[in-house]
N, C-alpha and C positions, 0 to 999 in steps of 0.2 A: 568720489575719485579715487583711482588707484594710486599707489605709489611704491617705492622700495625701501625697505627696512634693513638696517644694519643689525645682525644678529651678533656681531663680536664685540659691540661697544655699547655704553649707555652714557646718557647725558649726566654731567656732573657740574654743579655750580661751583666756581672758584671763589676763593676770599676777595677777589676785586669784583666780583658780581658777573663775570662772564660765564657763559656755560660752554663747557668744551665736552667732547666724547672720550671716555677713557675705557680701557679694556674691561671686559666683564668675565663673569665665570666661564663663558663658552668660548672665549678667545682662543683661536687657533684650531678649534675642534668643528669638524664639519663643514659645511656649505655657509658663506657668510652673509650673502644677500638674499632677501625674501621679498619675492614680488607679491603683491596685495592687489586684489580687485574685487569688484561686485559682481556676483552672476546675474542671470536674467530674474531671479527670484529676490534680489536685494541682499543676498547672503555674501558675507565676505569669504574669499577663497584665497589660497596661498600655494606658492611654489618657491622652493630654494634653489639658489644658483651660487656658483663658485665666484663669478664675477658680476659687476654692478650693471654693465652695459647690456648683456643679454636678460637680465632681471627686468630693467626698465623697459626693454622692448616688448618683453613677454606680457606684462600686465596691459601695456597700451594695446596690443594685439588682440588680447581678450576682451577689453572692453569694446574695441572697434567691432569684433565679431557679434558681440552682445547687441550693440547698437544697430548692427545691419541684420539681424534675425539669423545669424550663421553661427552661433554659440555652440560649442561642443564641450561637454564636461571632460576636463583633462584626466579625471579618474574614470572615466567612462571606457567601455571596450576592453576591460582587462580580461575578460572571461575568453574561453577558447571558441574557435570557429565551430569545432564540433558539437560543443554544447547549444549554441545558436542553431546549427543545422537541426537538432533533435527538437528543439521548440519550434522551428519552422515547419517540419514534416508533421508534428503533432497538430499543429493549428491550421495546416493548408486545408482548404475546401474542396480540393479535388476528390474525385470518386477513388475508390480503394485501387483500382487497377492502375490508375495514373499515378497514385501515391507509391505503389509498388515499384513502378518504372523509376520514379525520383530517387526512392531510396537506394536501389541498385546502382544508379549512376553516381549518387553521393559516396555509396560504399566502395565502388570500383574505380572511380576516375577522380573524383574531386576531393573526397576525404583523406586519401592518401597524401595529397599534396598540400592541402590548407587546413586539415583538421586540427592539428597540433599548434597552429598558429593563434596569437592573440587577436582579437577582433580589431582593435585599434591598429594593427599593423597591415591591415587589408587595404592599402592606400594605393598601391601601384598598378595601374593598367597594364604595363609591360608584363607583369607576372601572370595576369590573366590571358593575355594574348598568347605567352609562351605555352600555357596549359592547352588552349583551343588548337593551336597549331599543331602541337604534337598528337593531340587527339585524332585531329583531321588526317595526319599523316599515317598513324598506326591503326586508326579503326575507321570511322567514315564520318563524313560531314555531318550527319544526323546524330552521332554520338557527340560530337562537338557541340552541336546546337542545343542538346538536351543540357549537357555540363554547363553551358553558358546559362540557361534557363533556371538550373538549379542553384547554381552560385549566386546568380542575379537576385533570385528571390530571397535566398538567405541574408544576403547584405541589404537588401531593401528593409529587411526586418531590423538590421543593425541601424540603418540610418533612421528609421521611424522611431526607435527606442533612444535616439540621440547617442548612440555608441560609436557612429562613425559619420563623418561631414558629409561625404559623397561616396556613391556606388562605383567602383573602378569598373565594373562590368560595362556600365552604360556611358563610359568615356568613349569619345569619338575616335581615340586611338585603336580601340578594340573592334576588330573586325570579325563578326560572327559569320561562320562560313553560310553561304547563302545555298538554300536548297535548289539543286538542279532538277530541272523538269524534263525528263527524257521523253521523247516520242513513244507513246505505248506500243506495245508489240500486239498487233491484233490478228488472232488466228483466222484461218479462212474457215468457210462452212465445213469443208471435209475434215479438217483438223478437229474442230469442236465435236463433231459427231463421232469421230473415231474415240475422242477422249470419253465422251458420255457412254459410248457402247462398251468401252473397255472396264467400266465400273460394275461390280456386282449388280444384279438386277434389282435388288432392294434399294440401291443408291443411285441408279441411273437418273432419276428424276431430280436429284438435288443439283448437279451441274448444269442440267436443262433449265430449271428454274433460275438459277443463278446467271446464265446467259440471257434469259428472256424478261428477267425483272431487275438486274444489277443490284441484287441485294449483296451486302457484305458478308463474309464467311460467317461470323457470329450471328448474324441476323437469320442465314439460312438455317442453322442449328436450333435457333430459337424460334422458327416459324410454327405456329399452332393452327388448328382446323378453324378456330373463331376468327382468325385473320383472313380468311379467304370469302370474298363475296362473289357475285356474278362477274363484274368487270373490274374490280380494284382489290389490290393486295394491301392490306393494312401492315406497316411495319412498326411494331410497337415494342419490340423486345430483342435482345441478343442473348447468348450464352457466352460468357467470358470466365477465364480462369484467374482466380486470385490466390496466389500460392498454390496449393495443391486442392483447393476447392473450387467447384464449378458453382457459378451463381447466374441467375437471370439479372438483367439490368435493361435500362433503357438503351435505345441505339445511340451510336456515337453522337456527341454533341448534344446528348440528352433531349433529342427531338424525334418525335414520332412523325411518320410520313405516310403518304398513299401513292401507290405505283399502280398504273394502268395495267390490267391484265388481259392479255389477248386471249383469243378462243384456243389456240394451240396449247398455252401454258395451263389454262383451265382443263382442257381434256387430259393433259399429262398428269395434272395433279389428282383428278377424278380417278384415273387409272391406278395411280400408284395407291392412293387411300382405300381403293377396293381391295387391292391386292395385300396391302400392308397397312391396317387401320393405325390411326394416330395413338400414341401411347402416353398415357397420362404420367408427366414427370414432375416431381416437387423438388425445388431447389431454393435456397435463400434468395432474398431480393437485395441486389447491389453490393452486398458485403457478406463475407462468411457467417456472420451472426445476424444476418438480416431477417426480415419476416418471411417464413416459408410461403411460397406461392405455386400453385399447381396449374399446368397447361398440358394439353393433349397435342404433343409434338408430332409433326409430320414426318420428319427424319429422326430416326435413332439408328444405334448400333445395330447391324445385321446378326441376329440369333441372340442378343442379349437384351434389346429394348432399353439399354441405357443411353443417356444423351451423348452425342457427338461434341468433340471439341477439337481444336486445330491439330494437337500433336498426334492425336488419335487417327484423324482423318488422313493424315500423310501415308498410312500404310495402304490405303485405297488409292489415293491420289497419284502417287509416285509410280506405282506399276501401270496405271492407266496412261500415263505420260509416255513411259517406255513402250507399251503396246501401240500407242498411237504415233510412235516415231518422233516425238517432241523433244525427249532427252535420250542420252545413251544408256545403255543397261548399266545396272549398278555393278560394283566391284566388291568383293570380298575384304573385309578388314582382316588383320592378323588374328582376330578372335573368331572369325568365321561368319560375321554378321555382314549382310548386304548394306552397302553404302551408296545412296543415290546422290548424284550431283545436286546441288542446291543453286538456286537463282531466283531472285524475286519475280523476274518477269514470267516464270513458269508457275508462279503460286496461284492460288484461286482467284487473286485479283484479275487474272486473265479473263475471267468470266465477266467482270465489270467492263473491262476494256472491249470485249466483244459487244456487250449491249450498249455501251455508248456510241460505239462506231455505227452500230445498226441504227439507233435512233437519229443520230446526226444525218446518216444517209437517207433516212425517210423523211426529212425536213424539219424534226423537233429541234427548237433553237436552244441556245445554251443556258437561258434562264430556266426553261422547263426541265432540261436534262439535270441541271443543278438540283431542282427539287426532287426529281426522281431518284438521284443517286444520294441524296441526303447530304449535299454539300452546303455549307452555311454561307460560303461566298462564291457567286458565280464567277468571280474574277479567277478563283482556284480551278474551276471547271475549264474555263477558257484556256487558262495556261496549260493544263494536261491535255486537253482534247480538241483545241482549237484547230489544230493542223489536220484533224480528221474530217473537218467540215467539207462537204462536196465543193469542188472547184467552181467558183462564180464565173470564170473567164467567159466560158459559153453564154452565160445569161447576159453578161455585159456586152458582148459582140452583138447579141441578138436585138438588146434595147436599142443600140446605135442603129443598126441596119433597118429596124422597124420605121425608124424616123427618117433616116437619110437616103435609103435605097428607092424610096417612092419619088414619082415625078414631083419636081419643083411646081409650086403653084396649086398643089392639090390640097384643097381646105382640110380641115381636121374632120369634117362631116363627111368627106370623101367625094364631095361634088366639086365642079370646076367653078373658078370665078368668073 
């Protein structure tokens, strides 16, 4: 059982046999009252106080938390949040590309605010909310969500290590910005073909395949000849850049998939590979020091045969958008470089939007479309592309009219009663 100990006096028996407390050598020095309690392991723990009442309350609170399974070591959490962040990043199981994103968000947004704080001081949800609100206002909702994920993961580790009682990021007061789902901007056939034709001949098949298979950008760059069958395209890898190193890796969500391959796409791929045969490319697998793997890639840099990646492909994509009238011509910077306007809706994702709209118009359902696009959750596909489904009002009218516009009394078989 816990108790309070007086550090300034000691018991002394008087000549009459009574025991009284008298000043000891520590009298008047330091804090007088010592709260004493037992931790969950049965070890005696202490903490000094100036006044007796807070000391008495403290040991009672500690033993109550112990008995309810909510005990946190008072000496825990003295380390810095930055030290905990380094441990979290080093032990996180995410792929290297994701870890690179987390490290950047920590370094640019979370670390400058909380890095020098003691772990045990991270108790106020209001401070977390203040950071997220500022990031949403100055950057994007996506940046704020990433910051919440990074800080939440770091402090989850503190809770697991008993350095923190509760994670303030998960408090109901904290409102993580919700990702807004905007209606996709779907190009017309004329715009798509104008963009395709504006590419160099060696690369015209790339946007064509993107628009007819729905592959992600990195999956197009990682497409190999062995992935192409008569009527199926096997999506088994992507090219991603980690730091300054290009790597092969599994598609997003670490899941390979199959996409139906139409006759038009097969013909385009055959013509492309007849003119520009696949090139054997060797890259590390999943991380810069990963196992080297070699694949004969369908699309490579014109003239060099080196692998494509997002930043490099911009030099072909942006001029094609200008030529097709999708974006305005570039402006010259003070240094004389051409600067193109940037907007996510004009990125390579436009090819996936075109593919999704085309499939829905052709009667493919959301569940099937999610599989073809590589979405792990069909609900996400529905949120993004649900409004692109063909209008069902005409079908609804026809269903009613088929029953109620025929003469009454006509049996289901079509004969009269």
